[in-house]
C-alpha positions in Angstrom: 24.0 18.8 -1.8 23.2 17.3 -4.9 21.0 14.2 -4.4 19.4 11.5 -6.7 16.0 10.1 -6.0 15.2 6.4 -7.3 12.5 4.2 -7.1 13.1 1.4 -4.8 13.1 -2.4 -5.6 10.6 -3.9 -4.2 12.6 -5.9 -2.2 13.2 -2.7 -0.1 9.5 -2.7 0.1 9.7 -3.3 4.3 12.1 0.0 4.7 9.1 2.1 4.3 7.8 1.5 7.0 8.5 0.5 11.0 10.4 -3.0 10.4 10.9 -5.4 13.5 13.8 -6.9 11.9 16.8 -7.3 14.6 19.4 -7.2 11.8 17.3 -4.0 10.3 16.9 -2.3 13.2 20.6 -2.1 13.7 21.2 -0.1 11.0 17.8 1.8 11.0 19.0 5.4 13.1 14.5 6.4 13.1 12.5 8.4 10.8 10.4 10.9 9.6 7.1 12.2 9.3 6.2 14.9 7.2 3.2 16.6 6.6 1.7 19.2 4.9 -1.3 20.6 6.5 -3.3 22.8 4.1 -1.5 22.4 1.5 1.5 24.0 1.5 2.4 24.3 5.1 5.6 21.8 6.2 5.5 20.3 9.6 8.1 17.8 10.8 7.7 15.1 13.3 11.2 13.1 14.7 11.2 9.1 15.6 14.2 7.9 17.3 15.8 4.3 16.2 19.2 3.8 16.9 20.6 6.5 19.3 24.2 5.8 18.2 23.1 6.4 14.7 22.0 9.5 15.0 24.8 12.1 15.0 26.1 15.0 14.3 27.2 14.3 10.6 23.7 11.9 10.2 21.2 14.8 11.1 23.7 18.0 9.1 23.4 15.2 6.4 19.4 14.6 7.0 18.8 18.5 7.2 20.9 19.1 4.0 19.3 16.4 2.4 15.5 17.8 4.0 15.9 21.4 2.4 17.3 20.4 -1.2 14.0 17.9 -1.7 11.6 20.7 -0.6 12.6 22.1 -3.8 10.8 19.6 -5.5 9.6 16.8 -4.4 8.8 17.9 -0.4 7.7 21.9 -1.9 4.2 21.3 -1.0 1.2 18.6 -1.9 0.5 19.4 -5.5 4.5 19.2 -6.1 4.5 16.1 -5.0 1.6 14.5 -6.8 3.0 16.0 -9.5 6.5 14.9 -8.8 5.0 11.0 -8.4 2.8 11.5 -11.6 6.3 12.5 -14.2 8.8 10.0 -12.0 8.8 6.2 -12.0 8.1 5.1 -7.9 8.0 1.8 -6.3 4.5 1.3 -5.9 3.0 0.8 -2.2 -0.7 0.3 -3.1 -3.1 2.3 -1.1 -0.4 3.3 1.2 1.0 5.6 -2.1 4.7 5.6 -4.0 8.2 4.5 -2.7 11.2 6.7 -4.0 15.1 6.1 -2.4 18.2 8.3 -2.0 21.2 7.3 -1.6 24.4 8.8 0.2 27.8 7.6 1.1 26.5 6.6 4.1 23.1 6.5 4.6 20.1 5.3 3.1 16.4 7.2 2.8 13.2 5.8 2.0 11.0 8.7 1.3 6.9 6.4 1.2 5.1 9.1 0.1 1.4 10.1 -0.2 -0.4 13.2 -1.3 -3.4 13.0 0.8 -5.5 15.8 2.9 -5.8 14.3 6.0 -3.0 12.5 6.4 0.7 12.6 6.6 1.8 13.1 3.3 5.2 11.5 3.5 7.6 9.1 5.8 11.2 9.2 4.8 12.8 6.1 7.0 17.0 6.9 7.4 19.6 3.8 8.0 23.1 3.8 8.0 23.9 2.5 4.6 26.6 -0.2 5.5 24.9 -2.3 7.6 21.7 -1.8 6.1 23.4 -3.2 2.6 24.8 -6.3 4.5 21.5 -7.1 6.4 19.6 -6.9 2.8 22.3 -9.7 1.4 21.5 -11.6 4.9 18.1 -11.7 4.0 18.2 -12.6 0.0 20.3 -15.6 1.3 17.9 -16.7 3.4 15.0 -16.4 1.0 17.4 -18.2 -1.4 18.4 -20.4 0.8 13.9 -21.6 2.0 13.4 -21.4 -1.9 16.2 -24.7 -2.2 14.5 -26.5 0.5 10.8 -26.4 -0.7 
């Protein structure tokens, strides 16, 4: 599996966090929290969202994606810091840097902050089509709100 990691757009910033908007929640599969421990270890904790979307196809893809990213960005804390320095990302302020990975069926948002004593990365996982629809609806609502002001 060959993946492409890109900088996310500022309009996608809320997707790097636990978002409670109903239309976003409907597309969210869950999120994984990664920690490098001493700097080279690799620990992950899964937090489910929509159980119906967490099917065999997703789990297979997510495992392949994680395995691929562990060759670079998620290799260890030093590799992550280097990756961030060398690759454009969405600046999330003191919460880290944001990257986006898209496949045919899913979209992943990686919030990276290589720092001992904290979790190094959060990966929020979404079903691609309903997420894109939700984001389109959000943008339309924002534009309508601006026109009314």
